[in-house]
N, C-alpha and C positions, 0 to 999 in steps of 0.2 A: 714540713714543705707540702705545698698545696698540690692536688693531683691535677694535670693538665688533662683535658677532655679534647678529642678529637672527633670531627664530624664528618661521615662519609655519605655523601647523597646516595640513595637507592630508587632509581629509577624504574619502577616494575611495571611490566607490559607495554612494550614499545609496540607490541603486536595488536594491543587493543587500541591504538590511536586511530581515528579514522584514515582510511588509506590514502585519501588524496593529500594527507597532512603529514604523512610519515617522512616523507623527503624533507621537509622543512623542519619537521622536529628532529630529525638528524643533525640538520645542521646545525641548529641550536644546541644540541649536546655539545657537538665538534667545538664551536666558539667558546662554550663554557670551558670545554676543558684546554683550548689555548690559553684561555685567561689563568686560569687555576690547574695548572699543569701537576702540581705537587700533591693536590687533593685527591684523594682516592675516591672513584666513582664507579658505580654499579650500575648496569642496565641489565634487563631482563627482557628475552625475546623468543619467541617460539624460532626454531631453527630454519623453518621454509618459508617464514616470514620475512626473516632476517635476510635470506640468500635473496629473496625477490627485490631487495631494497635496493635501490640505483646508488645510494650514498651509502660508504662505510664508515663505521664508528671509529673514531681515533683512541682508542683504548689499548691497554698495555697487553691482554691477553685473553684470550674466551675461553670458558668452560662449557662443555656441553654435556647436559646429564643424560644418561644411557639407562635405559629400561632397566629394572632389577632383574636379575638372572633367577631360574628355579631353585639354583643352590641358595642364592641368597635370601629368597623367600622364605624357602623351608627352614634354613638356619634362623632367621628372624622369628618365624612361628615357634620352633623347637623351645627357643630361649625365652618365650612367655608359659611354658607350663604346658601340662597335660590339656587344659581347658579348651586349647585350640587344635586338639588332635582332629577333631571333626572336620574343621576349615582344612587342613594340611591334607587330609583324605581326599574332600571335595576337590581340590587343586592338582592333585594327581591324576584325577581322573577327567575333569571337567577343562578341557582345552581353553573354551571361552572365559571362564573364571580366571584361570591361570594368566591370560593375556590381559585381563582387567587388572590383577595382582601387580602386573610388572611397574604400575605407577604407585609412587609411594603414597599418595594421595587417597587412592581406591584401596590399596593395602590396608591404609590405617582405617579406613571406613569399615572394612570387613572386619578388620580385629574388634572394632567397637561393637559392630553389629553381633558377631559372635560372642561377644561378654553380655550383650543385654539379653541373650536368649536364656531360657530355663537351662540349666547345666545340663539336663539328661538330653535335651533336645540338639544341643550344640555337640555333645560329643558322639551322637548317632548320627549327626548330619550327613556325613559323608557316604553313607548308604542309602541315603533317600532322596528319591526324585524331586521331592517338593524343597530341596535346599537351596535351590538358586532363587525360588519365590520368597522362602523366608529371609533371604538375607536381603533382598530387594526392600521387602517390608521392612524392616529394622532401618536400612540404609535411608528409604523415603521417610519414614517417621522422624529419624534424626534430623536429616535436612530441612523437613518443613518447620521443625520446633527450634531450631538452633537460632542463636539470638532472639530468645522469646519475647523480650522487650519490645522487639521489633514487628512482631507478627501484623501483617496487613491483611492477611487473609487466613480463612480456619483454615488448618491440614484437611478437613475434609473436603473443602472447595478446591484447595489446590490440587488433590489427588482426582477430584472429579474432573475438573477443566481440563488438566494435563491427559487424563485418561481420554477423554472425547477428542482431544487434539490427535493424540496418539492412533487412535481408532480412525479418524479422517485421513491422517497423513499416510496410513499404511492403506487405505482405501483407493486412494488416488496416487500412490506410488511415488510419496514425497519423502526424502531423506532430511531436506532442510525447507522449513516453513517459511515463506515470504506470507505478509500480510497482503499481497497482491495476489497471491494465490487462493485465497477465501474468496469462493464463489457460490451463488445461489444452490449449485446441487449439493451443497454441504448440508442444506436443510433437508430434514423429510421431504417427501414428495408433496404432500398437501400443503406443507409451509412453504414450497417452493412457488406453488399456485399462487397462495395468497400474498406473499412477497411479490410476485409479477404484477397481480392484479393492481395491489396497492400502489405499487410504483407507477404503473400505466396510468391510473386514475390521478396520482399527485399530478404528474406531468401534463396530462390533458387538462386538468382543471387549472394548471399554471395557464397555458395557451389560452385557455377560456378567460381568464382572469384579466389578462392583456388586453384582449378585444373588448371585453365590458368596461376596463379602465379607458380606453381610448374611445369607445362609445359614449362615456360619461362626459368626457372632454369635449366630444362634439356635441352632445347634449346641451352644454354650458356656452358653446360658441356659435352654433348652428341651431338644429332641428331636433327632434324626436327621430326622425330617420337614421342620422348619424349613429345613435343607439342601437338600433336594427341592424345596422351595417356593422358596427363593431362586434357586436354579438355573432353574427353570421361568420363572419372571418375568423371569430375565435373558433367556433363549432367546426369549421373546415378544416383548421390548422390542426386543431386535436383530434379532428377525425382522421385526418392523414396519418398523424402519429398514432392512434390507436389501431385503425384498420391496418394501413399499408406499414406502419413501423418506419416512416418517413418523415424527414425533417426537411426544412426549407432550403437547406443547402444540398440536398440530393443526398443524404448520408443515411445509411438505414441503421435503426437501433435494435441491438439484441438483448431482449428483455433477460435471457437466461445466463447471460455471459457478461462479465466486467473486464472491458477492454481498457487497460490505461494507456494514455497517451503521453510517454514520456519524452520523447524528442519530436521535433517538428522540423520538417524539411520543406523548402521551398521550390516550386519548380515554375519558374516565371512564364517560360513559354507556353508552357501548358497551360497556365492560367489564363493567358492572353488569349490563346486559342478558344479555352472555353467559355471564356468571357465575350468573346466575339459571338459564338455561338448562342450564348445567352442573351445578348443583346438582339439579335436577330430574331429568335423567339420571343422576346418581350415587345419587340416593336411589331411584330405580327398579329401578337394577341391586342396590343395596343390599337393597332388599325381596324382590328375585327370590332372591338369595341367603340371605336370612334364611328364608324359605319353604321353599327347597329344603333348607335345612339344619336345620330344626327337629329332624328327628330325631337331628342331632349335636348338640343343645342350642346353635346357634349364637347369639350374642348379637345382638340387635335394635341394640346400637350401631353395629353395620355399615352399618346405613341412615344415621346421622346422619354417619359418618366418610366414607363414600364421595360423600356430597352434598356435604361440606367441600371433600374432594378435586376433586370434577369443578368446583365454584365457582372453587377457585383455578387450576385450569388452563386454564379456558374465559376467565376474567378476564384472566389474562395474554395469550392468545390472541387478546382482541378488543381491549384497552385500548392495547396497546402497537403502535404502528405505526413500520416501519423504513422509513428513507430513507438512501441513499447519494449525493445530491446537495448537494454541500457544498464550497464554495472549499478549497483545499488549498493550503497554504503552505509545507510542508516534505514531503520525500521520503517515502512510506509512511506518511503520516498517516491515511489511511483506514484501515488495518490496525490501528494505533496504536488509532484512537477504537472500531473493531470490537472489539477486544479487551477495552479498557475496557468498553464497552456490554456486552458478554457477561458479564464478571463482575458488573457491577453487576445484571442482570436476575437471573441466577443466584443470587446473593445473595439480592436482595428474594424472588425465588420461592422459595426453600429456607426462609427466616425465615418466610415468608408461610405455608408448607405446614406447619411445624414447629409456630408459633404456633397457627393454627388447629386443626390436628390435637389439641393438648394442651387446647385449651380444650373441644373436642368429648368428648374422653374424659372431662375432670373432670365435664362435665355429664351425660355416660351414667352416671357411678358415682353421680350425685346423685340420678338416676332409677331407680338400682339395676339398671342394663342389665348390669351385671356382665360385664366384659372385663378380662382378668389384663393386669398391666403388662408382663410378657415380652412377650405377644402383641400388645398396642398399640406397645411400644417397637419391636419389628421392622418393623411395618407402618407406623410413624411414620419411621424412618430410612430405610427403603427408598423410600418415597414422596418423602420430602425430596431425597433423592439422586437421584432419577429425575426428577422434575419440574425440580428445580435445574439438573442438567446438561443435560436437553433445554432448558429456556428459554434457558441461557446459549450453547449451541450456535445455536440459531434465532436469537438477536438478538445476532450478533457473533462468538461464540467459533469457529464452525465455519469462518468467512471467514480469520479469522488462522490459524488451524490448516491450512487447505487451503493459504494462501499458504506458510507455512512448509515444509510437505511438496513442494510444488511448487517451490520455490526448492532444496530438496536434490536433487530428482530432476536439475533443470537443472544444478546444479553437479556431480552425479555423473556425467552426461553429458558435462560439458566445456563446454556451451553457454555458462554465465555462471560467474564465480568465485564462492567461496564468501561473500566480502562483497562483494556486488552493488552495493549503494550507495556503499560507500567507492570502489570501482571508477569508477562513474558521475561522481562527485566529483573523482577523479583524471583522468579523460577532461576533464571540463569546464576543470580547471586548465590543461589542455596545448590549450585552445583547438581540442577535437575535438568536443565539446558544449557546449551553453550551458544553463544551470539557469534553468528559467523556474517561478517558484513551487514547487510541490511535484513539477515534473516537469522533463524534460530533452529537448533537441532538436539535431539536430545544427547547428552553426555555419551553415550553409547545404544548401540542397536539392541542391546540386552534391555536396557531401560525403557527404550520405546515399546519394546514387546511386553514388558512387565505391566507398564500403563494400559497398554491396549487390551490385555487380558483382563485385567484388575480394575480399571478405573469406570466409575459411574458419574453419571450425570449429577452434579451437587445440588442438594435439596435448598428450598428458600431458607 
C-alpha cells in the first residue's frame, strides 16, 4: 500500500515582514486558513510583534517558547560529558553568559565554541577572565565562515568592519545603527575637513557650471557679454554657498551634519505671506535697477520679473517645512525619501519659476515694456535652474548627496565596504547583527563590546 504524504505549510518569521505589510499578510493567512481549514499550518513570530499586530491569526492554538532555565542548561551540559565542565563553571559565575545561554541557539553555539577549543583551555575556562573573549572568538569565527560556499567577504574584513561599526556606535551612544545616523563626524578629524572641503567645492563648481552653461547659451543667441554675466552670476551664487552657506531659497547648509528630509509639510498661508514679502523685495530691487539703468534703456519689465522671482523663492522658503522624524522600516529609507522629496521640490520650483516668469514676460509685452526674447530666455533659464537646484538641495537632495559622498570616502578608507547595506544584511544572516525595522543592532551588547575591543580596520 502506497504511503500518503501530508504537507503542512510553515510560515517562518511573520515579524520579519515589513511592518506596514504585516496586517495584510495576516489577512492573507486567515483567508488561506478559511479556504483550507483542514490543512495544518504553522506560523512563527516574536511574541511582542504578534501582540502589537491589530489582526489576530485564525489558528487552533499557540505555543510560546520560554527561555531555558538554569537547571535545564546545566542538565544539558552535564549530559554532554566532562569536556564542557569549563562552560558549566563559567555559567555559574557569569550572569551575562547565563542570560545568553537561555536561548537554545546561543547555547548550541556556546557548546560548539567549547568543542572547538583545545581541551585543556576549555576545561580551565571557568576560572579565566578571558573566557568570554575566547568564547566569542570561536563564535564569531564560526559565524563568519558558515556556509563557506557563500562567503562574500573575507572573515578578517567582516570582523574589521563590524569592529569599526561597534566602536562608532559606542562612541555616539547608539544601540541601533541606522544608515541615517552615519555622519561626517564618524570620520577622523582631518578627513572630516577634507570631506567638507571636497563637498563644498563640488557644489560651488555645480553652481558655477550652471552659470557657464547659461552664458554659453547667451553667447550663441546674443553676444559675449551674456557669457560674462553667466559666469558672474555663477560666481555670485557659488560665493553665497561657500562663504555664507546660503542657498537661493534662504536655506542654510550645515556642512558637518547630514539632515534628512523625510516628510514635507505645506504651510500655505505662511508661504503666501513670505511670497508677498519676497515680491515686494524683488520689485524694489527691480525698481532700483530700472532707475539706475535708464541711461542704458533698461526695460521696466525687470520690476515685474524680479518681483515674480522674489515671490517664488520666498513662497518655497516659507511654505515648505522639513522634517526627518518618521518611522523607518527599511535600511536607508530616510535617504530614499530625501532624494525623492528633493526631486519633487526641485521640479515644482523649477516649473513654478518658468511659468511665472513666462506669464510676466507676456504681460510686460502687452504693456509695451519691451524686453527681447533673447534676454528673457537667458534670464528665465538661469533663474529656473538656480532656484530649482537650490530648492532641490535644500529639501532633501543635499542629504542624499552628502550620504553618497560620505559612503565613498568611508569605503575608500576601507572603513566600510562599497556595498555597505548588503554587508549589514550579510552580517545579520550570520547572527552577528539583527535587523530592527530600518536599522541594525548587534545580537547582544556583549557582542558589541567584543567587536569594539577586538575589531580592527580591515586591510586591503
